C-alpha positions as CSV (number, residue, x, y, z in Angstrom):
1,M,57.8,5.2,-44.3
2,D,58.8,6.0,-40.9
3,F,55.9,8.5,-40.7
4,L,53.4,5.9,-41.9
5,G,54.8,3.6,-39.3
6,D,54.5,6.0,-36.4
7,A,51.2,6.8,-37.4
8,F,50.2,3.0,-37.8
9,V,51.7,2.5,-34.2
10,E,50.1,5.6,-32.6
11,N,46.8,4.5,-34.1
12,F,46.8,0.9,-32.9
13,S,47.6,2.4,-29.4
14,L,45.0,4.4,-29.2
15,R,42.5,1.8,-30.4
16,K,43.9,-0.2,-27.4
17,R,43.2,2.5,-25.1
18,L,39.6,2.8,-26.5
19,T,38.9,-1.0,-26.0
20,F,40.5,-1.1,-22.6
21,W,38.1,2.0,-21.4
22,K,35.2,0.2,-23.2
23,V,35.8,-3.0,-21.0
24,V,36.2,-0.9,-17.9
25,T,33.0,1.1,-18.6
26,F,30.9,-1.9,-19.5
27,A,32.1,-3.5,-16.2
28,L,31.4,-0.7,-14.0
29,I,27.8,-0.7,-15.7
30,A,27.3,-4.4,-14.8
31,L,28.6,-3.7,-11.1
32,L,26.2,-0.9,-10.6
33,L,23.0,-3.0,-12.0
34,I,24.3,-6.0,-9.5
35,V,24.8,-3.5,-6.6
36,S,21.5,-1.7,-7.6
37,G,19.6,-5.0,-7.6
38,S,20.9,-6.2,-4.5
39,S,19.8,-3.3,-2.6
40,F,16.2,-3.9,-3.6
41,R,16.1,-7.2,-1.4
42,G,13.8,-9.8,-2.5
43,G,13.8,-8.8,-6.0
44,F,15.4,-10.8,-9.0
45,F,18.9,-9.9,-7.5
46,D,19.1,-11.2,-3.6
47,S,22.3,-10.6,-1.8
48,F,21.4,-13.1,0.9
49,S,22.6,-16.7,0.5
50,T,20.3,-18.4,2.7
51,P,16.4,-18.4,3.0
52,Y,15.0,-15.8,5.6
53,I,11.8,-14.0,6.6
54,G,11.0,-10.8,4.9
55,R,10.0,-7.7,6.7
56,V,8.2,-4.9,4.9
57,V,6.5,-1.8,6.4
58,F,3.4,-0.3,4.7
59,S,2.8,3.3,5.7
60,G,0.7,6.4,4.4
61,V,-2.4,6.9,2.2
62,I,-2.9,4.0,-0.3
63,D,-2.7,5.2,-4.0
64,Q,-2.4,3.3,-7.3
65,D,1.0,2.2,-7.9
66,L,1.6,-0.4,-10.2
67,A,5.5,-0.5,-9.6
68,R,5.2,-0.9,-5.9
69,N,2.4,-3.9,-6.7
70,S,4.7,-5.7,-9.2
71,Q,7.7,-5.4,-6.8
72,F,5.6,-6.9,-4.0
73,A,4.2,-9.6,-6.2
74,S,7.7,-10.7,-7.0
75,F,8.2,-11.7,-3.3
76,A,6.2,-14.8,-4.1
77,D,8.5,-16.0,-6.7
78,N,11.7,-15.5,-4.5
79,P,12.6,-18.9,-3.4
80,K,15.0,-17.3,-0.6
81,I,11.9,-15.6,1.2
82,K,10.1,-18.1,3.4
83,A,7.4,-15.8,4.6
84,I,6.8,-12.0,5.1
85,I,5.9,-10.0,8.0
86,L,4.0,-6.8,7.0
87,H,3.8,-4.1,9.3
88,V,0.8,-1.7,8.7
89,D,0.5,1.9,9.5
90,S,-2.2,3.7,7.4
91,G,-5.6,5.1,7.5
92,G,-6.7,3.7,3.9
93,G,-6.9,5.5,0.8
94,G,-8.6,5.2,-2.5
95,A,-11.2,2.2,-2.4
96,A,-9.9,0.8,-5.9
97,A,-6.3,1.2,-4.8
98,S,-6.9,-0.8,-1.6
99,E,-8.5,-3.4,-3.4
100,A,-5.6,-3.7,-6.0
101,L,-3.0,-3.9,-3.2
102,Y,-5.4,-6.5,-1.3
103,N,-5.3,-8.7,-4.3
104,V,-1.5,-8.5,-4.8
105,V,-0.9,-9.3,-0.9
106,R,-3.3,-12.3,-1.2
107,S,-1.6,-13.6,-4.3
108,V,1.5,-13.9,-2.2
109,S,0.0,-15.2,0.8
110,Q,-1.4,-18.2,-1.3
111,V,2.2,-19.0,-1.9
112,K,3.7,-18.4,1.3
113,P,2.9,-17.0,4.7
114,V,2.1,-13.6,5.5
115,V,1.5,-12.0,8.7
116,I,0.2,-8.7,9.6
117,V,1.3,-6.5,12.5
118,A,-0.9,-3.3,13.0
119,N,1.9,-0.7,14.1
120,G,-0.6,2.0,14.8
121,I,-3.4,2.7,12.4
122,M,-4.8,-0.1,10.4
123,A,-8.1,1.4,9.3
124,S,-10.4,1.1,6.6
125,G,-8.7,0.4,3.1
126,A,-5.6,-0.5,5.1
127,Y,-7.7,-3.2,6.9
128,M,-8.7,-4.4,3.6
129,V,-5.2,-4.9,2.9
130,A,-4.6,-6.7,6.0
131,M,-7.5,-9.1,5.4
132,A,-5.3,-10.8,2.7
133,A,-3.1,-12.2,5.2
134,E,-4.0,-15.2,7.2
135,H,-2.8,-14.1,10.5
136,I,-3.1,-10.3,12.1
137,V,-1.3,-9.2,15.2
138,A,-2.3,-6.0,16.9
139,Y,-1.0,-3.8,19.9
140,N,-3.6,-3.1,22.8
141,T,-3.7,0.6,21.6
142,S,-3.7,-0.1,17.8
143,I,-6.5,1.7,15.8
144,V,-8.6,-0.9,13.8
145,G,-11.4,-0.5,11.8
146,S,-13.2,2.3,10.1
147,I,-14.9,-0.4,7.8
148,G,-16.7,1.3,5.0
149,M,-16.6,3.8,2.1
150,I,-17.0,7.7,1.7
151,L,-17.3,9.9,-1.3
152,Q,-16.6,13.5,-0.8
153,A,-15.9,16.5,-2.6
154,P,-15.4,20.3,-1.6
155,N,-18.3,22.4,-2.5
156,F,-18.3,26.2,-3.1
157,Y,-21.8,26.6,-4.4
158,E,-22.9,29.2,-1.7
159,I,-19.9,31.1,-1.6
160,G,-20.2,31.3,-5.3
161,K,-23.5,32.6,-5.1
162,K,-22.4,35.3,-2.9
163,V,-19.6,36.6,-5.1
164,G,-21.5,36.1,-8.3
165,V,-19.7,33.2,-9.6
166,K,-21.6,30.3,-11.2
167,M,-20.9,27.2,-13.4
168,D,-22.7,26.7,-16.6
169,V,-22.9,23.2,-17.7
170,V,-24.2,21.3,-20.7
171,R,-24.5,17.5,-19.8
172,S,-25.3,14.2,-21.5
173,G,-27.3,13.0,-18.6
174,R,-28.7,14.8,-15.6
175,L,-26.3,13.2,-13.4
176,K,-23.3,13.6,-15.4
177,A,-20.1,15.0,-13.5
178,F,-21.7,15.2,-9.9
179,P,-20.5,16.3,-7.3
180,S,-19.4,19.6,-8.8
181,I,-17.5,22.2,-6.6
182,L,-19.4,25.3,-8.1
183,E,-23.1,23.5,-8.6
184,E,-25.7,22.8,-5.9
185,F,-25.8,19.3,-4.6
186,T,-29.2,18.1,-5.8
187,K,-31.1,15.3,-3.9
188,E,-31.1,13.1,-6.8
189,A,-27.3,13.2,-7.2
190,R,-27.1,12.5,-3.4
191,L,-29.2,9.2,-3.5
192,A,-27.4,8.3,-6.6
193,M,-24.2,8.5,-4.8
194,E,-25.2,7.0,-1.9
195,H,-26.3,3.9,-3.8
196,S,-23.1,3.6,-5.2
197,I,-21.3,4.1,-1.9
198,S,-23.7,1.3,-0.5
199,V,-22.8,-1.1,-3.2
200,A,-19.1,-0.6,-2.6
201,N,-19.6,-0.9,1.2
202,E,-21.6,-4.2,1.0
203,H,-18.6,-5.6,-1.1
204,F,-16.2,-4.6,1.6
205,L,-18.5,-6.1,4.6
206,S,-18.6,-9.4,2.5
207,M,-15.1,-9.3,2.2
208,V,-14.6,-8.8,6.1
209,Q,-17.4,-11.7,6.8
210,E,-15.5,-14.0,4.5
211,R,-11.9,-13.6,5.4
212,R,-12.4,-13.3,9.2
213,K,-15.0,-16.1,9.1
214,I,-17.7,-13.7,11.2
215,T,-20.8,-15.7,11.7
216,D,-22.4,-13.7,14.4
217,A,-25.0,-10.9,12.9
218,R,-24.6,-8.7,15.8
219,V,-20.8,-8.6,15.4
220,M,-21.3,-7.8,11.6
221,S,-23.7,-5.1,12.7
222,E,-21.4,-3.3,15.0
223,I,-18.6,-3.5,12.4
224,A,-20.7,-2.1,9.7
225,T,-21.2,1.1,11.7
226,G,-17.9,2.3,10.6
227,K,-16.4,2.6,14.0
228,I,-12.9,2.3,15.0
229,F,-11.8,-0.1,17.7
230,T,-8.7,-0.4,19.8
231,G,-6.6,-3.2,19.2
232,R,-8.2,-5.1,22.3
233,E,-11.7,-4.5,21.1
234,A,-10.7,-5.7,17.5
235,L,-9.7,-8.9,19.0
236,E,-13.2,-9.3,20.6
237,F,-14.8,-8.7,17.3
238,S,-12.6,-11.1,15.5
239,L,-11.0,-8.3,13.3
240,V,-7.4,-9.3,14.7
241,D,-6.2,-12.8,15.9
242,E,-4.1,-12.1,18.7
243,I,-2.5,-8.9,20.7
244,G,1.2,-8.3,20.6
245,D,4.1,-7.4,18.2
246,E,6.3,-8.7,15.7
247,G,7.6,-11.4,18.2
248,N,4.2,-12.8,18.0
249,A,4.2,-13.0,14.4
250,V,7.5,-14.7,14.4
251,R,6.1,-17.4,17.1
252,W,3.2,-17.8,14.8
253,L,5.5,-18.7,11.7
254,K,7.6,-20.8,14.1
255,E,4.6,-22.9,15.0
256,R,4.3,-23.7,11.4
257,G,7.7,-24.7,10.8
258,I,9.0,-21.4,9.4
259,T,12.5,-20.0,11.0
260,G,15.2,-17.8,10.2
261,K,16.8,-14.4,10.5
262,I,14.3,-11.4,9.5
263,R,15.5,-9.3,6.5
264,D,14.1,-5.9,5.8
265,L,12.9,-5.9,2.2
266,G,13.5,-2.2,1.7
267,F,12.4,-0.1,-1.0
268,V,10.2,3.1,-1.3
269,S,7.3,3.5,-3.9
270,G,7.1,6.5,-6.2
271,K,4.0,8.0,-4.5
272,G,1.2,7.4,-1.9
273,F,1.4,4.1,0.1
274,R,4.9,3.6,0.9
275,V,6.9,0.7,1.6
276,G,10.2,0.6,3.0
277,K,12.0,-0.1,6.5
278,I,10.4,1.1,9.6
279,P,10.4,4.6,10.0
280,P,9.9,6.8,12.8
281,S,6.2,7.6,13.6
282,S,5.2,10.3,11.5
283,Y,1.5,11.1,11.9
284,L,1.8,14.7,10.5
285,S,3.0,13.2,7.1
286,I,-0.1,10.8,6.9
287,L,-2.2,13.4,7.9
288,N,-1.0,15.6,5.0
289,E,-1.5,12.8,2.6
290,F,-4.9,12.3,3.9
291,F,-5.8,15.9,3.2
292,H,-4.9,15.5,-0.4
293,Y,-7.8,13.1,-0.7
294,L,-10.2,15.7,1.0
295,C,-9.8,17.4,-2.0
296,S,-10.0,14.7,-4.5
297,P,-13.3,13.2,-5.9
298,G,-13.6,9.6,-6.0
299,L,-14.7,6.6,-3.5
300,L,-12.4,6.5,-0.7
301,A,-11.6,3.9,2.1
302,V,-9.9,6.2,4.8
303,F,-9.8,7.1,8.3
304,P,-7.9,10.3,9.1
305,G,-6.5,8.8,12.4
306,I,-5.3,10.1,16.0
307,S,-2.7,10.8,17.8
308,T,-1.5,10.9,21.6
């Protein structure tokens, strides 16, 4: 009996210890979830008790990122975020990716004010995204514009001929799989792609004309060249609303009855167009991402950028 009694007591004690550690483990997991949720400010878990103005920074090459788009879209449903100041430093990226991000920012701006600040480069696809906001601020020396589309791919046809390498292809249609890196770029293929680019570009320009309320045909003609503008020039062509910085964005919001502390809505997407706290200027990193697109087939809305 003593042996059975001791065994029963020991077993009971062991179960108590296991139950204790299960409770501790569960509590730690719950705490980690809350902390990690709070670190994504602006998401479901929000550590701030009073309403605020959110600050977000977009930089780099725009790529498709469903997680990033979903996170930004969630700002619309957070009652603590009164408005968003969106800093942009990007030369654009994929045409469809830029349009997708435009749609996301536009959906948020229809719920609460979104103000754009052009930090350095706000060109091509990045400008498309910026048009989703109701107000755009740029520095005098910001690079704005480069509105248009390109479709490019490296071609090694001539090199292949010299070294005796060629591509044999069986196609379902004569324009299938063009451009090809090891085949001659035919006139028919070029004309077909020029037509596609023209259609996409017309859509881009119509967005500019509608969102920026440009009625002067001469202004639209100049914008359609795809040239870049300084911030000061962009103001003259109605591509931005004022020259200034984040302070101007804050004043614009204040005029509309929106005040409060500015909080960084900091997170970094998995790839491409990053979202996070304001980083130090990094032109080389942006250029490195741009070169990734030089070797990627597809319709692009990009500008490589300049530095001083």
